[in-house]
N, C-alpha and C positions, 0 to 999 in steps of 0.2 A: 409787374412788367416795368422795365426801365425805359421810360420814354426818351431819355437822352440817347440810349442805344438805338431806338427806333428812328429818332431824328437823324442820327448820324448815318444810318443805313437806309434812309428813306427811299432811295431809288430802287432798292430791292424790295422793301416792305410794301411800297405802294402797289405792287402787283397783287399781293395778297389782299390789300384793302380794296382794290378795284374789283377783285373777284367777289368779295363779300358784299360790296355796295356798288352795284353796276351802274347806277344812275349818276355817279360822280364822274365828271369830265376830267380829261387830262389836265386842263387848266386848273381846275379845282384841286386836283391831287398835287400839282406843283405848288399852288398857293398854300396848301395845308402844310407841306414841308416837314411832316413829322410832329407837328404840334397837336396835341390831344384835343385841346379846346376847339381848335379850328376844325378838326375832324368831326367832333360832335356837332358843331354848328352846321357844317355842310351836310351832314347826314340828315339832320333835323329839317333843313330847308329843302333838300332835293327829294327826300322821301316823304315829306309832308307829315311829320310826326311831332309829338310834343318832346320837349327837351329830355324829360325823364326816360322816355322810350329810347331815344338816341343814345343816351348815357348807358342804359342797360345793354344795348346792343354792343357798344364799344367795350364795356366790361367783359361781356361774354366772349367777344372776339379776342381780347387781351389774353384771357385764360387759354383759349384754344391755340392761339399763336405761340404763346409761351410754352405750352405743352409740346407742340410740334417742333419748336426750335430746340428744345433741350432733350429731345428723345435720343 
């Protein structure tokens, strides 16, 4: 997944992100701004999980999102 592309289209992508991780607030989504590291950190904090689990969730989401985007 090309994170530059996600960052550039963040206003559209953040809808999919908020559907996946519903505890992320609008303010957090705005601060994330398409930055992968920020997304992992916010998921980790909001959902109370260890970094590795947050990282795995983002990787799984990347694969699903890429698949849906290129169908």
